[in-house]
C-alpha positions as CSV (number, residue, x, y, z in Angstrom):
1,M,-82.2,222.2,59.7
2,A,-80.7,225.7,59.6
3,A,-83.0,228.7,59.0
4,E,-81.4,229.4,55.6
5,E,-82.0,225.8,54.5
6,L,-85.6,226.0,55.7
7,L,-86.0,229.2,53.8
8,T,-84.8,227.6,50.6
9,A,-87.0,224.5,51.1
10,G,-90.0,226.7,51.9
11,A,-89.5,228.9,48.9
12,A,-89.4,225.8,46.6
13,A,-92.7,224.6,48.1
14,G,-94.4,228.0,47.6
15,R,-94.6,228.8,51.4
16,R,-94.6,232.3,52.7
17,R,-91.6,233.9,54.3
18,P,-91.6,236.0,57.5
19,A,-90.4,239.6,57.3
20,A,-88.6,241.9,59.7
21,F,-90.3,245.3,59.0
22,L,-88.0,248.2,59.9
23,D,-89.1,251.8,60.3
24,R,-86.4,254.1,58.9
25,D,-85.8,257.4,60.7
26,G,-84.9,256.8,64.3
27,V,-84.5,253.1,63.9
28,I,-82.0,252.7,61.0
29,N,-80.6,256.2,60.9
30,V,-80.5,259.2,63.3
31,D,-83.7,261.2,62.9
32,H,-82.5,264.7,62.0
33,G,-86.0,265.5,60.6
34,Y,-86.9,265.0,56.9
35,T,-83.6,263.4,56.0
36,Y,-83.2,263.1,52.2
37,R,-79.5,263.7,51.5
38,I,-76.8,261.1,51.7
39,E,-74.5,263.4,53.6
40,D,-77.1,263.9,56.3
41,F,-77.8,260.1,56.8
42,A,-76.0,258.6,59.8
43,F,-76.6,254.9,60.6
44,I,-77.4,254.1,64.2
45,D,-74.7,252.1,65.9
46,G,-75.0,248.4,65.3
47,V,-78.0,248.5,63.0
48,L,-76.4,246.9,60.0
49,D,-75.0,244.0,62.0
50,A,-78.4,243.5,63.7
51,A,-80.1,243.5,60.3
52,A,-77.6,240.9,59.0
53,A,-78.5,238.8,62.0
54,L,-82.2,239.0,61.1
55,A,-81.4,238.0,57.5
56,Q,-79.4,235.0,58.8
57,L,-82.4,233.9,60.8
58,G,-84.4,233.8,57.6
59,F,-86.3,237.1,57.7
60,A,-87.0,239.2,54.6
61,L,-85.9,242.7,55.4
62,V,-88.4,245.4,54.5
63,V,-88.3,249.1,55.2
64,V,-91.6,250.8,55.8
65,T,-91.4,254.6,56.2
66,N,-93.7,257.6,56.3
67,Q,-92.1,260.3,54.1
68,A,-94.5,263.2,54.4
69,G,-91.6,265.5,53.4
70,I,-92.3,264.5,49.8
71,G,-95.9,265.5,50.1
72,R,-95.0,268.8,51.8
73,G,-92.6,269.7,49.0
74,M,-89.4,269.5,51.1
75,Y,-87.8,267.0,48.8
76,T,-88.8,264.9,45.8
77,E,-89.5,261.2,45.0
78,A,-86.2,261.3,43.1
79,D,-84.3,262.5,46.2
80,F,-85.9,259.7,48.2
81,A,-85.0,257.1,45.6
82,R,-81.4,258.3,45.4
83,L,-80.9,258.0,49.1
84,S,-82.7,254.7,49.3
85,A,-80.5,253.2,46.5
86,W,-77.4,254.2,48.5
87,M,-78.9,252.8,51.7
88,R,-79.7,249.5,50.0
89,E,-76.0,249.3,48.9
90,R,-74.9,249.7,52.5
91,F,-77.2,247.1,53.7
92,A,-76.2,244.6,51.0
93,A,-72.5,245.2,51.7
94,A,-73.2,244.3,55.4
95,G,-74.8,241.0,54.5
96,A,-78.3,242.3,55.0
97,P,-79.9,242.9,51.6
98,L,-83.2,244.7,51.7
99,D,-86.1,242.9,50.0
100,G,-88.1,246.0,49.7
101,V,-88.3,249.7,50.6
102,Y,-91.9,251.0,50.9
103,H,-92.7,254.6,51.6
104,C,-95.8,256.8,52.0
105,P,-95.5,260.4,50.7
106,H,-98.9,261.5,51.9
107,H,-100.2,263.6,54.8
108,P,-103.8,264.2,55.6
109,S,-103.5,268.0,56.3
110,L,-100.0,269.3,55.5
111,A,-99.2,267.8,52.0
112,L,-99.7,269.6,48.8
113,G,-102.1,268.8,46.0
114,A,-103.1,265.2,45.4
115,L,-100.8,264.0,48.2
116,R,-103.0,265.7,50.8
117,T,-105.2,262.7,51.6
118,A,-106.2,260.4,54.3
119,C,-104.5,257.4,52.7
120,A,-104.3,253.7,53.5
121,C,-100.5,253.6,53.6
122,R,-99.4,256.2,56.1
123,K,-98.7,254.5,59.4
124,P,-100.6,253.7,61.6
125,A,-102.5,252.4,58.6
126,P,-101.2,249.0,57.5
127,G,-101.1,249.7,53.7
128,M,-97.3,249.5,53.2
129,L,-97.1,246.2,55.1
130,L,-100.0,244.7,53.2
131,A,-98.5,245.8,49.9
132,A,-95.2,244.2,50.8
133,A,-96.9,241.0,51.9
134,G,-98.6,240.8,48.5
135,D,-95.5,241.7,46.5
136,L,-93.1,239.5,48.4
137,G,-95.2,236.6,49.5
138,L,-94.8,237.3,53.3
139,D,-96.2,235.5,56.3
140,L,-97.4,238.4,58.4
141,A,-98.3,236.4,61.4
142,G,-94.7,235.1,61.6
143,S,-93.2,238.5,61.0
144,V,-91.8,241.2,63.3
145,I,-91.9,245.0,63.1
146,F,-89.4,247.3,64.8
147,G,-90.3,251.0,65.2
148,D,-89.7,253.9,67.4
149,K,-93.3,255.1,67.6
150,C,-96.5,253.5,68.8
151,D,-97.9,254.2,65.3
152,D,-95.3,251.9,63.8
153,L,-96.6,249.1,66.0
154,R,-100.2,250.0,65.4
155,A,-99.6,249.5,61.7
156,G,-98.0,246.1,62.5
157,A,-101.0,245.1,64.6
158,A,-103.5,246.2,61.9
159,A,-101.6,244.1,59.4
160,G,-101.5,241.0,61.7
161,V,-97.8,241.1,62.4
162,G,-97.0,238.7,65.2
163,L,-94.2,240.5,67.1
164,R,-94.1,244.2,67.6
165,V,-91.0,245.8,69.1
166,L,-90.7,249.4,70.3
167,L,-87.2,250.9,70.0
168,G,-85.8,254.1,71.4
169,K,-85.4,257.0,69.0
170,D,-81.9,257.1,67.5
171,G,-80.9,254.1,69.7
172,L,-80.3,256.3,72.7
173,A,-82.5,254.8,75.5
174,V,-85.2,252.3,76.2
175,P,-88.5,254.0,75.2
176,T,-91.1,255.0,77.8
177,Q,-93.9,256.4,75.6
178,D,-97.3,255.2,76.6
179,C,-99.1,253.0,74.2
180,A,-101.6,252.0,76.8
181,D,-104.7,252.8,74.7
182,D,-103.8,249.7,72.7
183,G,-103.4,247.4,75.7
184,D,-99.8,248.2,76.3
185,T,-98.5,249.1,79.8
186,R,-95.3,250.9,80.3
187,H,-92.5,249.5,82.3
188,G,-91.1,251.6,85.1
189,A,-88.6,254.4,84.4
190,G,-85.1,253.0,84.0
191,G,-86.2,249.6,82.9
192,G,-83.7,247.6,81.0
193,G,-85.8,246.5,78.1
194,G,-86.8,243.0,77.1
195,P,-89.7,241.0,75.9
196,D,-91.5,241.3,79.2
197,N,-90.5,244.1,81.5
198,G,-92.7,243.0,84.4
199,A,-95.6,245.3,83.4
200,G,-97.6,242.9,81.2
201,E,-95.8,243.6,77.9
202,G,-95.5,240.6,75.6
203,R,-98.9,239.2,76.8
204,A,-101.4,238.1,74.2
205,G,-103.3,241.1,72.8
206,G,-100.8,243.7,73.9
207,L,-99.5,246.1,71.3
208,V,-95.8,246.0,72.4
209,T,-93.9,242.7,72.5
210,G,-90.9,244.3,74.0
211,R,-88.9,247.6,74.4
212,Y,-85.2,248.1,73.6
213,A,-82.9,251.1,73.1
214,S,-81.9,250.0,69.6
215,L,-82.2,247.2,67.0
216,A,-78.8,246.0,68.1
217,Q,-79.9,245.7,71.8
218,A,-83.0,243.9,70.7
219,L,-81.1,241.3,68.7
220,A,-78.7,240.8,71.6
221,D,-81.5,239.8,74.0
222,P,-81.5,236.0,74.2
223,A,-85.2,235.7,74.9
224,L,-86.2,237.8,71.9
225,H,-83.6,236.2,69.8
226,A,-85.1,232.8,70.6
227,R,-88.6,234.0,69.6
228,L,-87.2,235.3,66.4
229,Q,-85.3,232.2,65.7
230,S,-88.5,230.1,65.9
231,S,-90.5,232.3,63.6
232,P,-89.0,231.5,60.2
233,Q,-89.1,227.8,61.1
234,A,-92.7,227.9,62.2
235,S,-93.8,229.8,59.0
236,L,-91.8,227.6,56.6
237,Q,-93.1,224.4,58.2
238,A,-96.7,225.6,57.8
239,S,-99.1,224.5,55.1
240,P,-98.1,225.7,51.6
241,Q,-99.8,228.9,50.4
242,A,-100.1,230.5,47.0
243,P,-96.8,232.1,45.9
244,P,-96.6,235.7,44.8
245,A,-98.0,236.6,41.4
246,A,-95.7,236.2,38.5
247,G,-93.4,239.2,38.1
248,A,-93.7,240.3,41.7
249,P,-90.4,241.9,42.9
250,T,-88.2,240.0,45.4
251,A,-85.5,242.6,45.7
252,G,-86.7,245.3,43.5
253,P,-86.5,249.1,43.5
254,V,-88.0,251.5,46.0
255,V,-91.8,251.0,46.0
256,R,-94.4,253.6,46.8
257,A,-97.3,252.1,48.6
258,P,-100.7,252.7,47.1
């Protein structure tokens, strides 16, 4: 049975759906620093096609992004919502509709007023992922997160996300930053990426499942693609769980995490 057919059958039975959580700046678009204008937003090569491939595998697509620029007064919630609405249109046109866009406007020391707080939503805290799981009825263990920082993957691990993939910033090179404090071991310089680079990555308990230059490179890897392909089937064949509460959004507007 195709992933799309399993997804339909699973939804009818009230089973939870796996998600592909995507960081935004540096993963979806080139990170120019506090991007909030459409004219400054540049998609990383291949990201829309890769997102469409994830959707075809049966994953809900959910953006989870720290946006401390709001808290610091650099731009407004309305600015962020305007850019996000445009971004969602681009994803939908590429066959990769976003099921949710979650953002955290807080910062513990640099934000202004009430937004200066040690919140539960700013990554590496898992609040945005947990909110999405509740809103959208997601199977976190069967999900995957793609981020360009160790803190993205730490948020995934704290939320119980099964696969955690580290990408290079702006899709330029396989990342080499050290996440060793979380049980990750870097591969040697010049490694080609993959779910196991010969240095223990991908093992049980490790923070990093694999490293790739970009989302497009990750989806092009046969080994990771096979693991992703099995995830929706595994979650949709699992025991039924309670569906989301009545009125919970399935493809709603930009959501600010609590």
